[in-house]
N, C-alpha and C positions, 0 to 999 in steps of 0.2 A: 236640717242638716247637710249640705249641702254636697253633691255629691263631683270626685275630686277627677269623675274620668267625665269627658265627653264623650258624645253619639257618637264622632268617628271612630273612637275610640273601643264603641261595644258594637262597631260596624266590621272594625276591625279585628278586632276579638272573634266576627262569626267567620266571619269569612275563611281564618289561621283554624277554626276547628275544624269547619266544614272540609276546610282540603286534606287535614288532617283523617279523618273523619273514614272518608273517598280510600287517600292511601291506607287505611288501617282496616277496611275491607277489602280490597284490592289484595294484600298482605296477605290477607287469612283464607282468605275464599275462592279471588281469580289464581294464584301464581302459582299457588301448590297442584294448582288441578291441570297447568301448563304444565310445568318443568314430570309430573309425576310421569310422565310416561319417558322423559327423556336420559332417566338412567340416575340412579342412585350416585353409583363414581363420577360420572361425568358433572354432575352439578355437584357432588361433595369439593370435586376440587377446588371449586368457582368459589363456594364460600369459603372454603379454606382458604384459602389468599386472598379475599376482600379481607376475611377477621384481622391474618397476618397486616397485611399491608397495613385494615382497622387502624395499628396499633401506632403508629405513627402521624394519625391526622391532627394530634395536640400540635406534633412539629409543624406540618403543614397550615394550619390556620391561625397560629401562632396568637390566640385569642385576641381577634384585635374584632371581631363581633361587637362584643360589648363598646367596650373604645370608642369604634368609631362612627357609631350611633348614636353617642352619648356625643361626640362632639359634630354631629349634624345635625343633634335637633342645637348643639349652642350656638354653632356656630356656619347657620347655613351661606353665607358666602361662604366658604371656606369648602363646600361640599367636593368640591375636585378635584381642591390640592387634597384632599385627607382619602378620598374615592384612589384618586390617584396613587399614592406614597402605600396605600394598602396592599392597590395591587403591585405594585415595582417588590413589597417585600415581600408577600409569598408567592413571588413570579422566583425571583433567589433562592426561597425555604421551598419549592418544588425544584430545581435543575438541582439544591445536593441534596435532594432525599432520591430522584431518579439516579443521581450520579453516581448514589453508593446504592442504589439496584443494582443496578449496571455491572455495577466494580466488582462485589458482593458474589452474582450467582455468576459471571464469565469469571473470573477471577478464579473465584474462596470457596466454593460449591457448585456444583452438579447439582441440577437435579431438574424430574420431568416437568416439573411446573414453571420454567423458568420464564418458558417463552407467557401465561398468563401473568406474572406478575408484573411483566417490561411491560406488560396490558394497561394492566391493570391500572401499575403507575404511570402509566402518560396517560394516563384520565383524568386522573387529578389535574393537569397540566389545564385541561377543558373546568374547569371547578371551577378555577379564575373570576370566571363571571361572575360567579355567585357574588362577587363585590357589591352587585349594585341590587342587592337582597339589603342592606346593611342601610341606601339608603329610600332603598321602598320603605323600609320597616318606621325607618327614624319618620319618613314625614306620611307611614300610617297608609301606605294606600298596600294594603294587603290579596286588597282582588285582583293585582296584576300579579303577585306569589306567587296565585291562586288559578289563574289561567293557563301561567306559565308551566308548573310542576303540574297539573293534574292534564291541560294541551299533551301534554311529554309524555307523562305515564301512557295515557289513552295509547300512543303511540308503539309506547314502545312494547308492552303489551301485544300490544297489536304484533309484531313484531317475532314479540319470544313464540305467539301461539303459532305462526308461520314458521318460525326453528323450530319447532319439533314437531310440524306437517311435513316440511322435508327435512326432519331428520339430520338437520347439519346438527357439526360437532360445538363441541363448548368454546372453544373460541370463535365463534360463532356473536352465544350470550355476552362472554367481554368485551367487546367492540363495541358491543350495544349500549353498556355500560357509558363509552365515550363517546356514542350518539347518545347518551340523555343527556351528559353535561352540556355540551357541546346546542342542543336543541336548545333546554331553559336559558340560556346563555342569548342565544343568537331572537331569540321572543321578549326577554327582558331588552337589548338593544329595542326591536324592532317597535315594542310601546314606547319605550320612552322618549326614541326622536316623535313618535305622532303624537305625546301627552307633551313635548318640551316646545314644537311645532306649533300644539295646539293653546296653549301656555304663553309663546311669544305676540303671536295675532290678538289676543282677551289683553299683552301689554301689561300683565305679569312678570314676575323672575323665578324661572326657573330652577331656580338655585344650584345648578349642573351645568 
């Protein structure tokens, strides 16, 4: 019986699995050791804010991931249009959510965590760059996703360790979330440009 999965599918799965294993190891064994000296109060504030805003992520992502991947697979020539549409829809969603957070915490409710809420909410602006993941997943280029996320993870963990050593405040660690999203986006753009130039030189259409 012929398999419905190609060799490319299995390679993509291997990269995806390796990425999740590394993230699990870092999250379970390294991050707790880094934050153990930060203090439960400060890290608790950061995690609480992330959790509260995390409830809004369905409104931010708009369920576009599966839709875009499917459309890119079946309509590769329209990849650029699909990604642009997803980007602008999510940008509008972010503007609405961020404006709502600003209005709520500056007019309706005063909170000592307002600055943290604003920093984390602002970080989602840079999360817009993960629309490139839709294209990469559709093309089964999970190696690029792996390189991007593991590189970003290595840099962020190193900066977190630096922050603990220097006893920097919780706002420093909140800003690292912005940097994390920004780094991933920049790496995606850099690698995709290289890959597109390579495809053009070989006479192939990159579809983006």
